[in-house]
Structure formats: C-alpha cells, structure tokens
N, C-alpha and C positions, 0 to 999 in steps of 0.2 A: 715867483718864489716857489721853492720846493715845499711839498707837503711836510717833509721831515723838519724843515727849518721852522715852519709855522707851528708844528706840533711841539718842537723843542722850546720855542718862545712861550707858547701858552703854558706848558708844563712848569717852566721856571717862574713865570708870573703867578700861577696858581699856588706854587709852593711858597712863594713869598707871602701871599695873602693868607695861607694857612698858618705860616709862622707868626704873622702879626696878629691873627685872630687868637692864636694860642696865648699870646702875651696879654691881649686886652680883654678877652672874653672869659677866661678861666680865672676865677677868684676863689679864695679859700684854701684850706688845707685838708679838705676831706679826702677820703680814699678815691671817691668817684672823680673829683676834680683833678687829682694827680694822675689817675688813669687816663682821663680824657686829654690832659695836657701831654702825656707821653704818647698817646695815640696820634694826636695832631702833629707832634714833633716827628714821629716816625714816618707818617705820610709825607710831611714836608721834605724831609731829607731824601726819602725815596724818589719823590717826584723831581727834586733838583738833580739827583744823580742820573736819572733816566733822561732828563732834558739836556744835561751836559753831554752825555754819551751821544744822543741824537745830533747835537750841535757839532761835535767832533766828526761824526760820520758825514755830515753835510760838508764840512770843511775839507775833509780828505777826498771825497768823491767829486768836489766841485770842478777840478781841472779835467777829470776824466770824461765829464759830460760834453765838454766843448771840443 
C-alpha cells in the first residue's frame, strides 16, 4: 500500500473521531464550549478535505505506477 493511501485513510478516520468527539464531549452553551466546538469542527473538516485530496491523488496516479 502507498504511504499516501495510508495517510489519507488515517486522516479521514481521525476527522470522523474529532467530529464525534465534538458532538459527545462538548456540552453547555458557554462561550468556551462554543469556541471549542467550532475549533474541533474546523479541524475535522480540514482533515477530511486533505484526506480526500490525498485519496484522489492515489487514484489518479495508480495506473501510472504500473
């Protein structure tokens, strides 16, 4: 397996874990909890986008390696 493919998979899985932790761990309506929730959401979305881009790069360059 390619290192990019492994990295893409790990990033997507970690992004899902961050998204779930945002839902279950952040409680209340204080300013800090809203800030933390937004921060976790931003990291989650960013990691998903990077993982998907790496996955597409692996798919496009798969035939060129053989």
